[in-house]
C-alpha positions as CSV (number, residue, x, y, z in Angstrom):
1,M,2.0,-151.7,-33.4
2,V,4.4,-149.7,-35.5
3,D,6.8,-152.1,-37.8
4,I,10.0,-150.5,-37.5
5,D,11.5,-152.6,-40.4
6,K,9.3,-150.7,-42.9
7,F,11.6,-147.7,-42.4
8,V,15.1,-149.1,-43.2
9,D,15.5,-146.4,-46.0
10,M,14.0,-143.5,-43.8
11,P,16.5,-143.3,-40.7
12,I,14.6,-140.3,-39.0
13,T,11.4,-142.1,-39.4
14,R,13.0,-145.3,-38.2
15,V,14.0,-143.6,-34.9
16,V,10.4,-142.0,-34.5
17,A,9.0,-145.5,-35.0
18,A,11.2,-147.0,-32.4
19,W,10.0,-144.2,-30.1
20,M,6.4,-144.8,-30.9
21,V,7.0,-148.7,-30.0
22,E,8.7,-147.6,-26.7
23,E,5.9,-145.4,-25.7
24,K,3.3,-147.8,-27.0
25,W,1.9,-145.1,-29.5
26,E,-0.4,-146.8,-32.0
27,D,-0.9,-143.9,-34.3
28,E,-0.3,-144.1,-38.0
29,I,2.7,-143.1,-39.9
30,N,1.7,-141.5,-43.1
31,I,4.6,-141.9,-45.7
32,S,4.9,-139.7,-48.8
33,D,5.0,-141.4,-52.0
34,D,8.6,-140.7,-52.8
35,R,9.6,-141.8,-49.0
36,K,11.4,-138.4,-48.3
37,A,8.7,-137.2,-45.7
38,A,6.5,-138.7,-43.0
39,T,3.9,-137.2,-40.7
40,I,1.9,-138.5,-37.6
41,S,-1.2,-136.8,-36.4
42,T,-3.0,-137.4,-33.2
43,R,-5.0,-135.4,-30.5
44,F,-3.5,-134.9,-27.0
45,K,-5.4,-133.7,-24.0
46,I,-3.6,-131.3,-21.8
47,N,-5.7,-129.8,-18.8
48,D,-8.8,-131.8,-20.0
49,Q,-8.5,-129.9,-23.4
50,P,-7.8,-131.6,-26.8
51,H,-4.9,-130.2,-28.7
52,N,-3.6,-131.4,-32.1
53,L,-0.3,-133.0,-32.2
54,Y,1.7,-133.4,-35.4
55,F,5.1,-134.9,-36.0
56,E,6.7,-134.2,-39.1
57,I,9.8,-135.7,-40.7
58,D,11.8,-134.5,-43.7
59,E,14.1,-137.1,-44.5
60,E,15.5,-135.1,-47.5
61,S,16.4,-131.9,-45.5
62,K,17.0,-134.0,-42.0
63,Y,14.6,-132.2,-39.9
64,F,12.4,-133.5,-37.4
65,S,9.6,-131.4,-35.9
66,I,6.7,-131.4,-33.3
67,F,3.9,-129.1,-33.8
68,L,1.3,-128.8,-30.9
69,Y,-1.8,-126.8,-31.5
70,S,-4.1,-125.5,-29.0
71,P,-7.9,-126.0,-28.9
72,M,-9.1,-122.3,-29.0
73,S,-8.9,-119.9,-32.0
74,V,-7.5,-116.5,-31.4
75,P,-9.9,-113.9,-33.0
76,P,-8.4,-111.3,-35.2
77,A,-9.4,-108.6,-32.9
78,R,-7.1,-110.2,-30.2
79,M,-3.9,-110.8,-32.4
80,T,-2.0,-107.9,-31.1
81,E,-2.5,-108.9,-27.4
82,M,-1.6,-112.5,-28.3
83,A,1.6,-111.5,-29.9
84,R,2.7,-109.5,-27.0
85,I,2.0,-112.7,-24.6
86,L,3.6,-115.0,-27.0
87,N,6.6,-113.0,-27.1
88,R,7.1,-112.9,-23.4
89,I,6.6,-116.5,-23.2
90,N,8.9,-117.2,-25.9
91,M,11.7,-115.3,-24.1
92,R,11.4,-117.8,-21.2
93,L,11.5,-121.1,-23.4
94,A,14.6,-123.1,-23.6
95,L,13.3,-125.3,-26.4
96,G,10.8,-124.4,-29.2
97,R,8.6,-121.5,-29.8
98,L,5.1,-120.4,-29.8
99,A,3.4,-118.5,-32.7
100,C,-0.1,-117.8,-34.1
101,H,-1.0,-117.1,-37.6
102,D,-3.3,-114.2,-38.3
103,D,-4.5,-115.0,-41.8
104,S,-7.9,-116.7,-41.1
105,D,-10.6,-116.9,-38.6
106,S,-9.4,-120.1,-37.0
107,N,-6.0,-119.0,-35.7
108,A,-4.8,-121.5,-33.2
109,V,-1.6,-120.9,-31.0
110,Q,1.1,-123.3,-32.3
111,F,4.0,-124.8,-30.5
112,L,7.0,-125.9,-32.6
113,A,10.1,-127.7,-31.7
114,R,12.4,-128.5,-34.7
115,I,15.8,-130.2,-34.9
116,D,18.1,-130.4,-37.7
117,V,19.9,-133.8,-37.6
118,E,22.0,-133.5,-40.7
119,G,25.5,-135.1,-40.0
120,T,24.2,-136.9,-36.9
121,M,21.3,-139.1,-35.8
122,L,18.2,-138.5,-34.1
123,V,17.7,-140.3,-30.8
124,T,14.5,-141.4,-29.1
125,R,15.6,-139.2,-26.1
126,Q,15.5,-136.0,-28.1
127,I,11.7,-136.9,-29.2
128,H,11.0,-137.2,-25.5
129,S,12.6,-134.0,-24.5
130,M,10.9,-132.2,-27.6
131,L,7.5,-133.7,-26.8
132,G,8.0,-132.8,-23.0
133,A,8.9,-129.2,-23.8
134,A,5.6,-128.8,-26.2
135,L,3.3,-130.4,-23.4
136,N,4.8,-128.5,-20.4
137,T,4.7,-125.3,-22.4
138,M,1.1,-125.8,-23.0
139,R,0.3,-127.0,-19.6
140,R,2.0,-124.1,-18.0
141,Y,0.8,-121.3,-20.2
142,G,-2.6,-122.8,-21.5
143,E,-4.8,-120.7,-19.2
144,L,-2.9,-117.5,-20.1
145,L,-3.1,-118.1,-23.8
146,A,-6.8,-118.9,-23.3
147,A,-7.6,-115.7,-21.4
148,T,-5.4,-113.8,-23.7
149,A,-7.6,-115.2,-26.8
150,L,-11.0,-115.1,-25.0
151,T,-11.1,-112.1,-22.9
152,K,-10.7,-108.4,-23.2
153,Q,-7.9,-108.0,-20.7
154,S,-4.8,-106.5,-21.9
155,A,-1.4,-108.3,-22.3
156,E,0.0,-106.4,-19.6
157,T,-2.8,-107.1,-17.2
158,L,-2.5,-110.9,-17.8
159,W,1.1,-111.1,-17.6
160,A,1.0,-109.2,-14.3
161,S,-1.4,-111.7,-13.1
162,L,0.9,-114.6,-14.2
163,L,3.9,-112.9,-12.5
164,E,1.8,-112.5,-9.3
165,D,0.8,-116.2,-9.4
166,E,4.2,-117.4,-9.8
167,A,5.5,-115.2,-7.0
168,L,2.7,-116.7,-4.8
169,Q,3.6,-120.3,-5.9
170,Q,7.4,-119.5,-5.2
171,A,6.5,-118.2,-1.7
172,K,4.7,-121.4,-0.9
173,K,7.8,-123.3,-1.5
């Protein structure tokens, strides 16, 4: 169990630690030597696929960030199609964004939600909302992202298929 009292001098980290206690998370909080930053890393299953999840706290700049990485790597040859899909998805997101680095052979899709809490205070509800946005985005679009990375279908074909599936789901309601 996380000891919240260890973070009296780290207000953002203290709120994250309180959230971890509320949610019964037992992952370790890694503190920088100067106590200006903290990270938490864990794995999280979404649709039976392991995703890497990171919380990043910057006490000095007053940022709290959540990073969630997809389990698949996007091959360099699929980067253009992935960029098209990510752009379309990002236009739908109310919170956070998806991106994919294209500078190595292991190019996971990254969801990032970041909040600047300078002049205010982070609250546990914000953490819950940010994590929910990350998880829901990967749940909703994970299959589309995998198909984009791992098949030879065009972004246009894949997006049209998503829209068709959404229309069918809407018609069932």
